N, C-alpha and C positions, 0 to 999 in steps of 0.2 A: 553392395555392402558399403555402408558409410564408414570411411576411415578418418573422418575429421577428428581432431583432438577433443577430449571431453571439455566441456565448458560449464561455467556456473554463472548465476546471476548475482550481481553485486549492486547495492544501491549507489546511485551517483551521489556525490557529496551534497549535503543539504537538500536531498530530493524529498519532496512531499508527494503524497498521492495526488493524482489529478482526477477531478470529477467532471464527467460529461453531463451537465445538467439537463441536456436534451434527452438523454437516455435514462436518467435517474427516475425511479418511480417513488422515491421517498420511503421505502420500506424500513430503513434503519438497520439492516443486517450488517452493514459495514461498521456502524458504530458499536454494535453488540460484539463484533469480532475483534475490535481494536483493544489490545491489552493495555495500551497507553492511555486510554480514555481521551484520545486526541481528536476524535470525530464526534461532533454533536450535530443534531438536526436542528435547523433553523428554517421555519416556513416549509417544512417537509423536504428540505434539501440539506445534504451533508456539508458541513464546514470543517475544515482542517485547522486545528490549533497548532501553529508552528512552534509554540513554546513547549508543547508536549510531544509532538510527533518527532521521533528520532532523538529525543533528549535522553541521554544515558541514565539520568536520574528517574525518568518516568517509564522508559521502554525496556523490554527484555533485550538482551544483547543481540539477538538475531532479527530484531524488528527495526526499521521497516522492511528489511530484505525478506522477511517471512511472507509479506504480501497477504496477510490474513484478511484485511479489508477487501482486497481485490478478489480473493477466492470466495468470499461470502456474497458478493454482489450477484444477484440473479439476472441482472440486465447488462452486466459488463460495463457499468457506467463509471467505475472507479479503477484506476490502475496506478501502479507504482512505477517510477522511472528507474530503469535498471540499465546497466552496461553489461556486456558479455565479456567475461574474463576467461582465459585459458587456464586449465588446471595443470600443475606440474606433475 
């Protein structure tokens, strides 16, 4: 039985999603999933707009910690940088 404390994922400060261009197939699912419209495809590769991603004026309050782009990727080519934090 695992008795470790519950933890949650929290975005690191100014963390942007990271794209592994070797794994990316250019499908665009990450861009479609991004509520901030911060991911655009350029030459069939996702590019992250740092002025939109994580910007409170553009993103919902739980993004990028929601990791919607990461969840949408069928090749696991995009991931969000998170730190593990203990819940009280």
